[in-house]
C-alpha positions in Angstrom: 105.8 138.4 -22.1 103.3 139.2 -19.4 103.8 136.9 -16.3 100.6 135.3 -14.9 102.6 133.1 -12.5 100.9 134.9 -9.6 97.7 132.9 -10.1 99.5 129.5 -9.8 98.0 127.4 -6.9 95.2 130.0 -6.3 91.9 128.3 -5.5 88.9 129.5 -7.5 85.2 128.6 -7.8 83.6 129.0 -11.3 79.9 128.7 -11.4 78.0 127.8 -14.6 81.2 126.2 -15.7 79.9 123.2 -17.8 79.7 125.3 -21.0 80.2 128.6 -22.7 82.0 131.4 -20.9 82.2 129.5 -17.5 83.9 126.5 -19.2 86.4 128.8 -21.0 87.2 130.5 -17.8 87.7 127.3 -15.8 89.9 125.8 -18.6 92.0 129.0 -18.7 92.4 129.1 -14.9 93.5 125.5 -14.8 95.9 125.9 -17.8 97.6 128.6 -15.7 98.0 126.5 -12.6 94.9 127.4 -10.6 92.9 124.8 -8.6 89.4 125.1 -9.9 86.1 124.1 -8.4 83.9 123.5 -11.4 80.2 124.2 -10.4 77.1 123.7 -12.5 73.6 122.4 -12.2 74.4 119.9 -15.0 76.6 117.3 -13.3 77.3 115.3 -16.4 78.7 118.2 -18.4 80.4 119.6 -15.4 82.3 116.4 -14.7 83.4 116.3 -18.4 85.0 119.7 -17.9 86.8 118.4 -14.9 88.0 115.3 -16.9 89.3 117.7 -19.7 91.2 119.8 -17.2 92.7 116.8 -15.5 93.7 115.2 -18.9 95.6 118.4 -19.7 97.5 118.1 -16.4 95.4 120.6 -14.4 93.7 120.3 -11.1 90.0 120.5 -10.7 86.9 119.1 -8.9 83.2 119.3 -9.5 80.3 120.3 -7.2 76.8 120.4 -8.4 75.1 123.7 -7.5 71.8 125.4 -8.1 73.0 129.0 -7.6 69.4 130.1 -6.7 69.4 127.9 -3.6 71.2 129.3 -0.5 72.2 125.9 0.9 73.6 124.8 -2.5 75.9 127.8 -2.6 76.9 127.6 1.0 77.7 123.9 0.4 79.7 124.8 -2.7 81.9 127.2 -0.8 82.4 124.8 2.0 83.3 122.1 -0.4 86.0 124.3 -2.0 87.5 125.2 1.4 87.3 121.6 2.7 89.0 120.3 -0.5 91.8 122.8 -1.0 92.1 124.4 2.5 91.2 128.0 1.4 89.4 130.1 -1.2 91.2 132.8 -3.2 88.4 133.8 -5.5 85.1 133.2 -7.1 83.7 133.7 -10.6 79.9 134.2 -10.5 79.1 133.2 -14.0 76.0 131.0 -13.8 73.0 132.6 -15.6 70.0 132.0 -17.9 68.4 133.9 -20.7 64.8 134.9 -21.2 62.6 135.1 -24.3 62.4 138.4 -26.0 59.1 140.2 -25.5 57.7 143.6 -24.4 57.9 144.2 -20.6 54.2 143.9 -19.9 54.1 140.4 -21.4 56.5 138.8 -19.0 54.9 136.8 -16.1 55.8 137.2 -12.5 57.0 133.5 -12.5 59.4 134.3 -15.3 60.7 137.4 -13.4 61.2 135.3 -10.3 63.0 132.5 -12.1 65.4 134.7 -14.0 66.3 137.1 -11.1 66.7 134.2 -8.7 69.5 132.8 -10.8 71.0 135.9 -12.5 70.9 138.3 -9.6 70.2 136.4 -6.3 72.7 133.6 -7.5 75.4 136.2 -7.9 74.6 137.7 -4.5 74.8 134.3 -2.8 78.0 133.6 -4.5 79.4 136.9 -3.3 78.1 136.5 0.2 79.5 133.1 0.9 82.5 133.4 -1.3 83.7 136.6 0.2 83.2 135.2 3.8 85.4 132.3 2.9 88.1 134.5 1.2 88.2 136.7 4.3 88.5 133.7 6.6 91.3 132.2 4.3 93.3 135.4 4.9 94.7 135.2 1.3 96.8 138.0 0.0 95.1 138.6 -3.3 91.4 137.7 -3.0 89.1 138.4 -6.0 85.5 138.3 -7.1 84.5 138.3 -10.7 80.9 138.7 -11.7 79.9 137.9 -15.3 77.3 140.5 -16.2 76.6 141.6 -19.8 76.4 144.6 -22.0 72.8 144.5 -20.8 74.2 145.5 -17.4 75.2 148.8 -18.9 72.7 149.6 -21.7 69.0 149.2 -22.1 67.7 146.6 -24.4 64.2 146.4 -25.9 62.3 143.2 -25.3 64.8 142.2 -22.6 63.6 144.0 -19.5 64.0 141.2 -16.9 67.4 140.1 -18.2 68.6 143.7 -18.4 67.4 144.6 -14.9 69.1 141.6 -13.4 72.4 142.4 -15.1 72.2 146.0 -14.0 71.8 144.6 -10.5 74.9 142.6 -11.0 76.9 145.6 -11.9 75.4 147.5 -8.9 76.4 144.7 -6.5 79.9 144.7 -8.0 80.5 148.4 -7.5 79.1 148.4 -3.9 81.1 145.3 -2.8 84.3 146.7 -4.3 84.0 149.5 -1.8 83.1 147.3 1.1 86.2 145.0 0.6 88.9 147.3 -0.8 90.4 147.7 2.7 90.8 143.9 2.8 92.6 143.6 -0.5 89.8 141.9 -2.2 89.1 143.1 -5.7 85.5 142.9 -7.1 84.9 143.4 -10.8 82.3 142.7 -13.4 82.9 141.4 -17.0 80.3 142.6 -19.5 80.6 140.5 -22.6 79.0 141.5 -26.0 77.8 138.9 -28.4 79.9 135.8 -27.9 79.9 132.6 -29.9 78.7 130.0 -27.4 76.2 127.1 -27.4 73.3 129.7 -27.0 73.4 129.8 -30.8 72.4 126.1 -30.9 72.4 124.5 -34.3 72.0 127.8 -36.2 73.7 127.7 -39.6 77.0 129.4 -39.9 75.8 131.8 -42.4 73.0 133.0 -40.1 75.6 133.5 -37.2 77.7 135.5 -39.6 74.7 137.7 -40.6 74.0 138.4 -36.9 77.7 139.0 -36.2 77.7 141.8 -38.9 74.6 143.4 -37.4 75.6 143.1 -33.7 79.4 143.6 -33.6 81.4 146.6 -35.0 84.2 144.4 -36.2 81.8 142.0 -37.9 82.5 138.9 -35.8 81.3 137.2 -32.7 83.6 137.1 -29.7 85.4 133.9 -28.7 84.8 132.7 -25.1 88.6 132.5 -24.7 88.7 136.3 -25.1 86.5 136.7 -22.0 88.5 134.0 -20.2 91.7 135.8 -20.7 90.2 138.9 -19.1 89.1 136.8 -16.1 92.7 135.4 -15.8 94.0 139.0 -15.7 91.5 140.0 -13.0 92.4 137.0 -10.9 96.1 137.8 -11.1 98.3 140.1 -9.1 98.6 142.3 -12.2 95.1 143.6 -11.4 95.3 144.4 -7.8 94.6 148.1 -8.3 91.6 147.4 -10.5 88.3 147.1 -8.6 84.7 148.2 -8.9 84.9 148.1 -12.7 82.4 146.8 -15.3 84.7 145.9 -18.2 83.2 145.4 -21.7 84.4 142.7 -24.0 82.4 143.8 -27.0 84.5 145.0 -30.0 83.3 148.4 -29.2 79.6 147.8 -29.2 79.0 149.9 -26.1 81.1 152.8 -27.4 78.2 154.3 -29.3 76.3 154.2 -32.5 78.1 152.8 -35.6 77.4 155.0 -38.6 78.5 153.8 -42.0 80.9 156.4 -43.5 82.3 156.8 -47.0 86.1 157.1 -46.8 87.7 159.9 -48.7 90.8 157.7 -49.3 89.8 154.0 -49.3 93.0 153.2 -51.3 94.9 153.1 -47.9 93.4 149.6 -47.5 94.8 148.4 -50.9 
């Protein structure tokens, strides 16, 4: 059995942690003995995540943050260090989506809003988070940026979102080189289509139809599958892994899926 005991007592910030992937990562970290600062713009939902962690015997605190605001992010990192005495790592997960439309139909205000959260917010988390990790003089510092397949591939009708996520991957790769001499790993997770609250109240049959279209294995990903990768990246098992943009997508980014008639389908019987 793989040993993740190296993460125990590490102090980590997770942004956008009130729901979806951020919540799954925060819960997974806490389940494995990490001290988690849950950060989100939604204080009510964020505090519920903290309550859930504490009821399960974990350790967590909440700090409300708008990641597009420099003073908010600076305050978040200061809070983490003041509360726990150091910072081992940060997961820059907070982000928003945009309506699908042709590039020329987006407004400048939409561009500014999305990039201020999805790109500038990640930069601010890296800037202040890495400064705190360096000052903490921890032995295994880490930065995990949650990007997307849109950070690796082009997407029609998603120009703003795609450009921001490409920027996140670029920040990740450059920072990995900056901080490799200081034993801080910097990686990006690029999820495919994951079953989160972004699907709203869509009927299950509709979700399943989309899953068959969007995922080679015919299902949506579970947030826990992304969280387990984040746990690995936060652990000492991944100290030689940095500058990577790792997909969690059932193979969606591997290439085009072409239906093929098997010569011997009886092997499945």
